[in-house]
C-alpha positions as CSV (number, residue, x, y, z in Angstrom):
1,X,-2.2,-229.2,-30.0
2,X,-5.5,-227.0,-29.8
3,X,-4.8,-223.6,-28.4
4,X,-7.7,-221.3,-29.3
5,X,-11.2,-221.9,-29.3
6,X,-11.4,-220.4,-32.7
7,X,-9.8,-222.9,-34.0
8,X,-12.2,-225.2,-32.6
9,X,-15.2,-225.4,-35.0
10,X,-18.6,-225.1,-32.9
11,X,-20.4,-227.8,-35.2
12,X,-17.4,-230.5,-33.6
13,X,-18.6,-230.3,-30.3
14,X,-19.7,-233.8,-30.1
15,X,-17.2,-234.8,-32.1
16,X,-14.6,-233.4,-30.0
17,X,-16.4,-233.5,-26.2
18,X,-13.6,-234.6,-24.2
19,X,-10.9,-232.0,-26.2
20,X,-13.3,-229.8,-25.7
21,X,-14.3,-229.9,-21.8
22,X,-10.5,-230.0,-21.8
23,X,-10.0,-226.4,-22.5
24,X,-13.2,-225.3,-21.3
25,X,-11.8,-226.6,-18.2
26,X,-8.5,-224.6,-18.5
27,X,-10.1,-221.7,-19.0
28,X,-12.6,-221.7,-16.1
29,X,-9.3,-222.7,-13.9
30,X,-7.4,-219.9,-15.9
31,X,-9.9,-217.3,-14.7
32,X,-10.4,-218.8,-11.1
33,X,-6.5,-218.3,-10.3
34,X,-6.9,-214.6,-11.3
35,X,-9.4,-214.1,-9.5
36,X,-8.2,-215.7,-6.1
37,X,-4.5,-213.9,-7.0
38,X,-6.0,-210.1,-6.9
39,X,-8.5,-211.1,-3.8
40,X,-5.6,-212.4,-1.7
41,X,-3.5,-209.4,-2.5
42,X,-7.1,-207.4,-0.7
43,X,-7.4,-210.0,2.0
44,X,-6.4,-209.2,5.3
45,X,-3.6,-206.5,3.9
46,X,-0.5,-205.6,6.2
47,X,-0.8,-201.9,5.9
48,X,-3.5,-200.0,6.8
49,X,-5.9,-199.5,3.4
50,X,-9.3,-199.8,3.9
51,X,-11.4,-201.4,1.2
52,X,-13.2,-199.2,-0.9
53,X,-17.1,-199.9,-0.7
54,X,-21.1,-199.2,-1.5
55,X,-24.0,-200.4,-1.1
56,X,-25.9,-201.4,-4.9
57,X,-29.2,-202.3,-2.9
58,X,-30.2,-202.5,1.1
59,X,-27.6,-205.4,2.3
60,X,-25.8,-206.0,-0.8
61,X,-22.2,-204.9,0.0
62,X,-19.6,-204.3,-3.1
63,X,-16.1,-203.5,-3.0
64,X,-13.4,-202.7,-5.4
65,X,-12.2,-206.4,-4.5
66,X,-15.3,-207.8,-5.9
67,X,-14.9,-205.3,-8.8
68,X,-11.5,-206.1,-9.1
69,X,-11.5,-209.9,-9.8
70,X,-14.6,-209.7,-11.4
71,X,-12.5,-207.6,-14.4
72,X,-9.8,-210.3,-13.8
73,X,-11.9,-213.2,-14.3
74,X,-13.3,-211.3,-18.0
75,X,-9.9,-210.6,-18.8
76,X,-8.8,-214.2,-18.1
77,X,-11.6,-215.7,-20.2
78,X,-10.9,-213.5,-23.2
79,X,-7.2,-214.1,-23.0
80,X,-8.6,-218.0,-23.4
81,X,-10.7,-217.3,-26.4
82,X,-13.4,-218.7,-24.7
83,X,-17.0,-218.4,-26.2
84,X,-20.3,-217.2,-25.3
85,X,-21.3,-214.6,-22.7
86,X,-20.5,-213.6,-19.3
87,X,-22.8,-213.1,-16.6
88,X,-21.4,-212.2,-13.7
89,X,-23.3,-210.9,-10.1
90,X,-21.1,-207.5,-11.0
91,X,-21.1,-207.1,-14.9
92,X,-22.2,-209.0,-18.2
93,X,-19.8,-209.4,-21.0
94,X,-19.9,-210.7,-24.5
95,X,-17.6,-212.8,-25.4
96,X,-18.9,-214.4,-29.1
97,X,-21.7,-214.8,-30.8
98,X,-22.4,-218.3,-29.4
99,X,-25.6,-217.4,-27.5
100,X,-26.0,-220.9,-26.2
101,X,-23.4,-220.8,-23.9
102,X,-23.3,-218.7,-20.4
103,X,-20.2,-218.3,-18.0
104,X,-22.4,-217.7,-13.8
105,X,-20.0,-215.3,-12.1
106,X,-19.9,-214.8,-9.0
107,X,-16.8,-213.2,-8.4
108,X,-16.3,-212.8,-4.6
109,X,-19.2,-214.9,-2.9
110,X,-19.2,-214.3,1.0
111,X,-18.1,-210.0,0.4
112,X,-19.4,-209.3,4.4
113,X,-16.8,-211.7,5.4
114,X,-14.2,-210.9,2.5
115,X,-13.7,-207.9,4.4
116,X,-13.8,-208.2,7.9
117,X,-11.3,-210.8,7.5
118,X,-13.0,-214.1,7.7
119,X,-12.6,-217.2,5.7
120,X,-16.2,-217.2,4.6
121,X,-15.8,-216.7,0.7
122,X,-15.1,-218.0,-2.3
123,X,-15.6,-217.7,-6.4
124,X,-17.8,-219.1,-8.6
125,X,-17.7,-219.8,-12.1
126,X,-19.7,-222.3,-14.1
127,X,-20.5,-222.9,-17.7
128,X,-23.8,-223.5,-18.6
129,X,-25.0,-224.6,-22.6
130,X,-28.3,-224.3,-23.3
131,X,-29.6,-225.9,-20.0
132,X,-27.6,-227.8,-19.2
133,X,-24.4,-227.2,-16.7
134,X,-21.0,-228.5,-18.4
135,X,-17.9,-227.1,-16.2
136,X,-17.2,-225.1,-12.7
137,X,-14.1,-224.3,-10.9
138,X,-14.5,-223.2,-7.4
139,X,-11.7,-222.0,-5.4
140,X,-11.7,-221.2,-1.8
141,X,-8.5,-219.3,-1.8
142,X,-7.1,-217.9,1.8
143,X,-7.8,-222.1,2.5
144,X,-5.9,-223.4,-0.4
145,X,-8.9,-225.3,-1.4
146,X,-9.5,-225.4,-5.1
147,X,-12.6,-227.8,-6.6
148,X,-13.3,-228.0,-10.7
149,X,-14.9,-230.3,-12.6
150,X,-16.2,-231.1,-16.8
151,X,-19.7,-232.8,-17.3
152,X,-19.3,-236.6,-16.6
153,X,-15.6,-236.9,-15.8
154,X,-15.4,-236.4,-12.2
155,X,-14.2,-233.8,-9.1
156,X,-10.7,-232.2,-9.4
157,X,-9.5,-231.2,-6.2
158,X,-6.1,-229.2,-5.6
159,X,-5.0,-230.8,-9.4
160,X,-6.1,-234.6,-7.9
161,X,-9.1,-236.3,-8.5
162,X,-11.3,-235.9,-5.4
163,X,-13.9,-238.0,-3.7
164,X,-15.9,-237.5,-1.0
165,X,-19.0,-238.6,1.1
166,X,-21.2,-237.4,3.6
167,X,-19.9,-236.6,7.4
168,X,-22.7,-237.5,9.2
169,X,-25.8,-240.3,8.4
170,X,-28.4,-238.5,10.3
171,X,-29.9,-235.2,10.0
172,X,-30.2,-235.1,14.1
173,X,-26.3,-235.4,14.3
174,X,-25.4,-233.4,11.5
175,X,-24.0,-230.3,10.9
176,X,-25.9,-227.5,7.9
177,X,-25.4,-224.8,6.3
178,X,-28.0,-222.0,6.3
179,X,-27.4,-218.7,4.3
180,X,-31.0,-216.5,4.5
181,X,-30.9,-213.3,1.5
182,X,-31.0,-210.6,3.7
183,X,-34.1,-209.4,6.5
184,X,-36.7,-209.4,4.6
185,X,-36.0,-213.0,3.5
186,X,-35.6,-213.6,7.0
187,X,-39.1,-212.0,7.9
188,X,-40.5,-213.8,5.7
189,X,-39.2,-217.5,6.3
190,X,-39.2,-216.5,10.4
191,X,-43.1,-217.1,10.2
192,X,-42.8,-221.2,10.4
193,X,-40.8,-222.0,7.0
194,X,-37.4,-222.7,9.4
195,X,-39.7,-225.1,11.6
196,X,-37.3,-227.6,10.4
197,X,-34.6,-226.2,11.9
198,X,-34.5,-228.2,15.0
199,X,-34.4,-231.4,13.8
200,X,-30.7,-230.8,12.9
201,X,-27.8,-231.2,15.7
202,X,-25.6,-227.2,14.0
203,X,-26.9,-224.3,12.2
204,X,-24.2,-222.9,10.6
205,X,-24.5,-219.7,8.3
206,X,-21.6,-217.9,6.5
207,X,-23.0,-215.0,4.4
208,X,-21.9,-217.1,1.6
209,X,-23.0,-219.5,-0.7
210,X,-19.9,-220.6,-2.5
211,X,-18.2,-221.2,1.1
212,X,-20.8,-223.9,2.6
213,X,-21.6,-225.7,-0.7
214,X,-17.8,-226.2,-1.2
215,X,-17.7,-227.4,2.3
216,X,-20.4,-230.1,1.6
217,X,-18.8,-231.1,-1.5
218,X,-15.4,-231.9,0.7
219,X,-17.6,-233.7,2.5
220,X,-17.2,-231.2,5.9
221,X,-20.8,-230.4,5.7
222,X,-23.5,-232.9,5.7
223,X,-26.3,-230.5,3.7
224,X,-27.0,-226.8,2.9
225,X,-30.3,-224.6,2.6
226,X,-30.1,-220.8,1.1
227,X,-33.7,-218.8,1.0
228,X,-33.5,-216.4,-1.7
229,X,-30.3,-217.4,-4.1
230,X,-29.5,-216.7,-7.7
231,X,-27.7,-219.0,-10.0
232,X,-25.0,-216.9,-10.2
233,X,-23.9,-217.7,-6.7
234,X,-23.9,-221.4,-6.6
235,X,-24.0,-223.0,-10.2
236,X,-20.0,-223.8,-9.7
237,X,-20.6,-225.6,-6.6
238,X,-23.6,-227.3,-7.8
239,X,-22.1,-228.6,-10.6
240,X,-18.9,-230.1,-8.7
241,X,-21.8,-231.7,-6.3
242,X,-23.8,-233.5,-9.1
243,X,-20.3,-235.1,-10.2
244,X,-19.5,-235.9,-6.2
245,X,-22.6,-237.6,-5.8
246,X,-24.6,-234.5,-3.8
247,X,-28.5,-233.8,-4.9
248,X,-29.0,-230.1,-5.6
249,X,-33.0,-229.5,-5.7
250,X,-35.5,-227.4,-4.3
251,X,-37.6,-227.4,-1.1
252,X,-39.8,-231.2,-3.2
253,X,-36.8,-232.6,-4.0
254,X,-36.9,-231.0,-8.0
255,X,-34.3,-230.9,-9.9
256,X,-32.9,-226.9,-10.6
257,X,-33.8,-225.7,-14.3
258,X,-30.5,-224.2,-15.2
259,X,-32.1,-222.3,-17.7
260,X,-33.9,-219.6,-15.4
261,X,-31.6,-217.0,-14.4
262,X,-34.1,-215.5,-11.9
263,X,-33.4,-215.7,-7.9
264,X,-34.9,-219.4,-6.5
265,X,-36.8,-219.3,-3.5
266,X,-35.3,-222.0,-1.7
267,X,-32.5,-224.6,-2.8
268,X,-31.5,-227.7,-0.6
269,X,-28.5,-229.3,-1.0
270,X,-27.0,-232.4,0.5
271,X,-25.1,-236.2,0.6
272,X,-28.3,-238.2,-0.5
273,X,-29.1,-239.7,2.9
274,X,-29.2,-236.2,4.4
275,X,-31.0,-234.4,1.7
276,X,-33.6,-236.9,2.2
277,X,-34.4,-236.1,5.7
278,X,-33.8,-232.4,5.2
279,X,-36.6,-232.6,2.8
280,X,-38.7,-234.5,5.2
281,X,-37.6,-232.2,7.8
282,X,-38.9,-229.3,6.0
283,X,-41.8,-231.0,4.9
284,X,-43.8,-231.5,8.0
C-alpha cells in the first residue's frame, strides 16, 4: 500500500489518478478532523475561560481557536506528506516544491458566531491543481456534519455516498443565504445591488461562508449570494457543490476563475432551477 506522497511520483498522477485522489482526500479529511477536534474543544466551553481575540483589520475578528485550528491543519497535512503549499486565511506554508498544488484553507469560517456560541461555522479545506479544484473537505463540527469530495467521484457525507436536491423550485418560496463582507460592502450594496431581495421568500445571513454553502449542498437552502469573498472562504464548498450539480458562478453566470486568489465581487451559488431565477432577479 502506498502511504506517503513521496513514494508516488508526480509524473504518474495521470496514470494512477484514482489512487492519487484517494490519497489527497485522506489528507484533506485528516486535516479537517484535526481542526474539528481542536475547535470543538474550544466551542461553548464549560469553563468561563474566554477566547483570546484580536482584530487583524477592521471587522476581521481572529481568535486563538482560529490559530489553533490553522496549526492543526498544517501539522496534519505535513504528517500526510501532502504536496504543494497551504494558502490559509491565517498563514502561508510550503509543503513541497510542487507549485501546481495549493491547499485553500479557512481554518474557522464563522469566527464571530463561533465566539458567541452559535453553530454557524465550519472548516474549509480544498486542493487546487493549477486552476482547477480537485478535492475538498467541509465539516460543520458542532452539527456533526462532514462533506467531502474529489473531482468526478461524487460526494461523501459522514462516510457515505450522498446526493441531494433543491428544497424548493421557486425563488419566491425559497430561503436564500446572503453574506456581505462588512459595513463598507453593505454601504456599497445598499445603493441598489440588493433590489433582488424582495423576489425571495426568506433571507438568512450567518457571518460565515462554510455554513450556508454546506446547507445548500445538504438540500436545506436553495442558494446563497456572497458579496466580497475570497476563494479560501468557499473553495471547499464550491468543489462539493459542483459534484452535486449545484451551480457556482459570478453574478452574470460566468464560472469562477480558481487561478485567482483575489477577492471576488459577487458569487452566486444555487441549485440550477433557483440559480437561474436568482441571476434573473439580480439582473433587473
